[in-house]
Phi, psi and omega in degrees: 000156182297141184282338184297136180292150175292133182263133180239127179275143177215136171210158174253144178242144181206193186238112184305331182297338183283336195293319178288330181286325183225086194305326185270355188293315184300312182296324179296315181291323176298322178296324175299317179297322178292327175297316178298317178302314181297317180295321178299317181295333177281333186278333183206156180276072182232165175258114181270119179262092184268108180287331183103217187271128171252109185231014178203167178299319182294318178294328176296319176298317179297318181295316179299316178297321180296313181294320178295320180294321181283342180068046182291148178279328181216160174234127173258119179260105179274108178281099188276331178199188177297137177218132172301137182295343177293338175288327187275325186309311184295336177300312189269348171285326181275331181229117188268018182296154175307137185244134172243122179269124182259115174252081186248105182284136183290331186227163177290319175206148179284162175276090189303320187289327187251354185291130173255186185294320180297319178295317180299319182295338177282352184236007186260043182306313189296340184303318185268349186299312180298326178294317179296317181296319179298317180296316180295318181296319181289340176263010180057036176266123181290127182212162170219163183239136173245119178256150177158205181252154185293327174081038175287153175262345178222148179274128176301147182301329183281349186278144176263354181247164176278112184254018178276094187235010186301329183267000180286144180300331180292328176282317180299315181295320181297315182285337172296316177296316179300316180299320180294321177295320179296316178297319180296315180297320179295320179295316180296318179298314183287330177292321182297126180089355177294145181257121179254119174281139175240103188257123176089235181204178181285154169296124187301124176096349178280084188295331180290338179286330186299125187232152175268104183298327178294316178300313181294323179296320177291314187293322186246351181073025183266166175247126181256122179251117181275123185243159180242161178296333177294335175293321177293315180301317180300318179286333176294323181292344180271349186292129179265159176303324179294318177298318180299316182294318178297321180292321178299318178296321178297317180298313183290337178281337183259335184239163171240148179264113185266122179268000181296148180291148175246151177293340181270126181292338182276000183248135181207174176294136179301141178275163177298324178296319179294319178297318180297315181292319178298322178294318179297314180293323178299322176296318179298319179295319177297320177297321178297315178299317180294318183298318184257009179051052183278142174257347179194167184212132168246134189213150167187140174207131182278299178081152177290140183302124181081000182280170183296317182291327175298318180295322180293311184292335181291347180254013186290327195299315182296310181298322180287333173292321176296317178297318179300322178293339181259027174070024170239079185298140182237127181247129181282175179054026176058033182274086183291331179295320177286331173300323177294316178298319178295322180293317178300315179299319181293320177300321179286351179079026184240017177091237182114079182261145184289122188217163167212167175286126183263302181193169178252148171246096186291337178290317179272345183073030182243163172242131179275124181245137178172192180194179178271020176113166356282185185223150177269101186300331184295345181240024184281150169270097185079186181280128177299153183257139172261130178233138175283136184240122174285342180208141170261117187300127179077003183224164181267158174096170176226163180166213183248137175236166184254129175246122185198167173225151177286143184298155183296149178126190181297138176222163178222151174248147179222123180226155173232143178225146172271128186267168182295338180263017174076035177235178178245134179244136173264141178229127185227157172202168178227149177202195180231124176283131179252177180259041182294156180295141180237166177282146178260070184236017176078022178244154171284138183208134178219127173283128179234129175259119181263163178301333177261152173297156187311312183294319180294320178298312182294328175305311183287318182296315181291327180296333179284356177055056178279172161287167185277001174251161175198170176260133177255124183236163180266144179099170175270100189245001186300321181296319178292318179301317180297324178292323175298317177300319179297318179293329179275352179071038181235159178293145176229127177253124177258127182254116177069016179212150181264000000 
């Protein structure tokens, strides 16, 4: 991904007519804007482009040109005091970035007895907000509003009120919203231009997997590179004994080989031959990623029974789990839409493991989520287990699979679906991963308790018409996911969460 930081626009708006009447007001309001700039830089690894005060139509034109020139992903409009909306309009006419209007009051309450007009004007943020919103709406400018407190830790000397509000819930909630918008903008920026490899072809008959690459390229700004199994074979032929040995050590450092018996006769401890082959193929996969500068991969290949390509693809799971741990998420069954969901989760630093609904445990009130691989090692509960598989259910070949569960605590699901009208829909939910018992069959599995009972949850999830795969991430991420959908201009369906 590009090394340049995501740029975020920020400006404060006010009324030039006030400055001569109340000489210290302008500097006070500019200082409020600098406080917001500092807090933003602390909340996310972004570059805040603070234009400063917009207090006239001409300054609005200058600000708009500045933001357009800088290529900001979002614009935060800090309504510092009353401002005619005509000052604000040219900013957003010149730069069409998503806009967040900040109505952040400096104090919990004004000093009613001692407040003069200049003091009042430093606290009347909300006065201009409806006017600004009306202007933006009539210009078809996408915006949202964050209300709350400014969150200063010290009261300015010129203030007559107590402006120490950093610990107030109204300030904490406001900056939580700001942080989510910053993370969302950063994710969208980093996703744009990412290269997704599409290796092989779809699992035959999985109609929900079939995707319109042109649609996805438009919707997410990604680049799709179509790859062949011969590309893997070519890179496999380049693998040296030293690379193979280093990869084998890497595998053994991240996974454990479980010798415990499994109820499934087709599951056993991986053999040395299987480990050696998995290491060789993992090296080839890493070489493939390096050759094509891939940021993610969707893959599947059936292959002729007993053929060379069947043997290669049967060793994919371990190597693709290693790649996923290195921020190159890999989605099986050629599910590129879920690869995108996994990539977004990984950019946000919350994992993103390849999953589907497995079964329900009505006694515990949980739904078991998982797949036959790959897995995001970064969010595992303990070290994942490698199991030798005499058969991959529904697929050809034999090899090693990953058995693991996502660590206990809050989790979120993220899915994308292509709709009948040729658009992309995001579907999200939140739950809690428990430490429920799982099957020892070489699959990833995590018990998740959702706010809704299993049947009610599945009613809503299925009604949203998702693909049958999704990304499972750690933490409560639905709010950030919804903001990403807003920035991408797509519908978002929330299941069991607001």
